[in-house]
C-alpha positions as CSV (number, residue, x, y, z in Angstrom):
1,X,12.4,12.8,36.5
2,X,13.1,10.9,33.3
3,X,11.7,12.0,30.0
4,X,8.8,10.0,28.5
5,X,9.1,8.8,24.9
6,X,5.6,8.6,23.3
7,X,4.3,7.6,19.9
8,X,3.1,10.5,17.7
9,X,1.0,9.8,14.6
10,X,0.6,12.3,11.7
11,X,-2.2,12.8,9.2
12,X,-2.9,9.7,7.1
13,X,-2.3,9.9,3.4
14,X,-5.1,8.0,1.5
15,X,-4.5,6.2,-1.8
16,X,-7.8,5.3,-3.5
17,X,-9.5,5.3,-6.8
18,X,-11.6,8.3,-5.7
19,X,-11.7,10.6,-2.6
20,X,-8.1,10.0,-1.6
21,X,-5.1,12.2,-1.5
22,X,-3.4,10.2,-4.3
23,X,-4.8,8.0,-7.1
24,X,-4.7,4.2,-6.7
25,X,-7.4,2.6,-8.8
26,X,-7.9,-0.8,-7.2
27,X,-11.5,-0.9,-8.4
28,X,-12.3,-4.3,-10.1
29,X,-8.6,-5.3,-10.1
30,X,-8.6,-8.7,-11.7
31,X,-7.1,-11.8,-10.2
32,X,-3.7,-12.3,-11.7
33,X,-3.2,-8.5,-12.2
34,X,-1.5,-5.7,-10.4
35,X,-1.5,-2.0,-10.0
36,X,1.0,0.7,-8.8
37,X,-0.2,3.9,-7.2
38,X,0.6,7.5,-8.1
39,X,3.8,8.6,-6.5
40,X,3.3,10.1,-3.0
41,X,5.4,13.1,-1.9
42,X,6.2,12.5,1.8
43,X,7.8,16.0,2.0
44,X,11.3,17.3,2.5
45,X,13.4,16.4,5.5
46,X,13.2,16.7,8.4
47,X,10.2,14.4,8.6
48,X,9.3,11.1,10.1
49,X,11.0,8.0,8.5
50,X,8.6,5.4,9.9
51,X,5.2,4.9,8.3
52,X,2.2,2.7,9.1
53,X,1.0,1.2,5.8
54,X,-2.5,-0.1,6.2
55,X,-4.2,-1.9,3.3
56,X,-7.9,-2.9,2.9
57,X,-8.9,-5.0,-0.1
58,X,-12.5,-5.9,-0.8
59,X,-13.2,-8.8,-3.1
60,X,-16.2,-9.0,-5.5
61,X,-17.6,-12.0,-3.6
62,X,-16.7,-14.3,-0.8
63,X,-13.0,-15.2,-0.5
64,X,-11.7,-18.8,-0.3
65,X,-9.4,-19.5,2.6
66,X,-6.3,-21.0,0.9
67,X,-2.6,-20.6,1.3
68,X,-2.4,-19.9,-2.4
69,X,-4.9,-17.0,-2.3
70,X,-2.8,-13.9,-1.5
71,X,-2.4,-10.3,-2.2
72,X,1.2,-9.0,-2.4
73,X,2.0,-5.5,-1.3
74,X,5.2,-3.7,-2.3
75,X,6.7,-0.2,-2.0
76,X,8.7,1.5,-4.6
77,X,10.7,4.5,-3.3
78,X,12.3,7.3,-5.3
79,X,14.7,10.1,-4.8
80,X,12.9,12.1,-7.4
81,X,15.1,10.8,-10.2
82,X,15.3,7.0,-9.9
83,X,12.4,4.9,-8.8
84,X,12.6,1.3,-7.6
85,X,11.2,-0.8,-10.5
86,X,11.2,2.2,-12.9
87,X,7.3,2.1,-13.3
88,X,6.8,5.9,-13.5
89,X,5.0,8.3,-11.2
90,X,1.3,7.8,-12.2
91,X,-1.3,5.2,-11.1
92,X,-0.8,2.4,-13.7
93,X,-1.5,-1.3,-14.4
94,X,1.1,-4.0,-13.8
95,X,0.9,-6.9,-16.2
96,X,3.2,-9.4,-14.4
97,X,4.2,-10.0,-10.8
98,X,7.8,-9.8,-12.0
99,X,7.3,-6.1,-12.5
100,X,7.6,-5.9,-8.7
101,X,11.0,-7.6,-8.6
102,X,13.0,-4.5,-7.8
103,X,10.5,-3.1,-5.2
104,X,10.5,-3.9,-1.5
105,X,7.9,-6.6,-0.5
106,X,6.3,-5.4,2.7
107,X,3.1,-7.3,3.3
108,X,1.4,-10.5,2.3
109,X,-2.4,-10.6,2.8
110,X,-4.3,-13.9,3.0
111,X,-8.0,-14.5,3.6
112,X,-8.6,-15.8,7.1
113,X,-12.4,-16.3,6.6
114,X,-14.9,-16.5,3.7
115,X,-15.8,-12.8,4.0
116,X,-15.1,-10.3,1.3
117,X,-12.4,-8.2,3.1
118,X,-8.8,-8.9,3.6
119,X,-6.8,-6.2,5.5
120,X,-3.5,-5.8,7.2
121,X,-0.8,-3.3,8.1
122,X,2.9,-3.1,8.5
123,X,5.3,-0.4,9.9
124,X,7.8,0.5,7.2
125,X,10.9,2.7,7.4
126,X,11.0,5.0,4.3
127,X,14.0,7.3,4.0
128,X,13.3,8.4,0.4
129,X,11.0,11.4,-0.2
130,X,8.8,9.7,-2.7
131,X,6.9,6.4,-2.5
132,X,4.4,4.4,-4.6
133,X,2.5,1.3,-3.4
134,X,2.1,-1.7,-5.7
135,X,-0.4,-4.5,-5.2
136,X,-0.6,-7.8,-7.0
137,X,-3.9,-9.6,-6.7
138,X,-3.7,-13.4,-6.4
139,X,-6.7,-13.7,-4.2
140,X,-8.5,-16.0,-6.6
141,X,-11.0,-13.4,-7.7
142,X,-11.3,-9.7,-8.7
143,X,-11.6,-6.9,-6.3
144,X,-15.0,-5.2,-5.8
145,X,-16.1,-2.8,-8.6
146,X,-17.1,-0.2,-6.0
147,X,-15.6,3.3,-5.3
148,X,-13.6,3.4,-2.1
149,X,-14.0,-0.4,-1.3
150,X,-10.2,-1.0,-1.5
151,X,-7.5,1.5,-0.5
152,X,-4.2,2.1,1.2
153,X,-3.5,4.5,4.1
154,X,0.1,5.7,4.8
155,X,0.4,7.3,8.3
156,X,3.7,8.9,9.5
157,X,4.7,7.9,13.0
158,X,7.6,9.1,15.1
159,X,8.8,9.1,18.7
160,X,8.2,12.3,20.7
161,X,10.3,13.0,23.8
162,X,8.4,14.8,26.5
């Protein structure tokens, strides 16, 4: 009988302004502004190298459906010494989209209706031990000024042979 290869998911790591595992203050993030999260320690190897990165952004009011209204999501990895983009290890503001130039763009979120939430996910291979998430808000308005309304979840996933 052949072995089955099944998907195994680990415990999600939550990046949020409050109540998460790591700090990522997206609360009231202005349109035309960005933020990078505190650096997440994924642990020493051996560990999974694939991660489901799930992003939920809640706008202050109804979004406008337009190709120009987007939120850019980037990852910055680090070996513990050198970080992509060299933005440090703490939750911090980004003043220009060009600050993400040396990070890996992984997701582009665009409103698909006039609601207040835009969300999406992407599976990302991450070999480095440390990672930060950066988001640039170009949705046309600020994010909601509410705790926990916008966050990122990083879930390790791997194949398990049975």
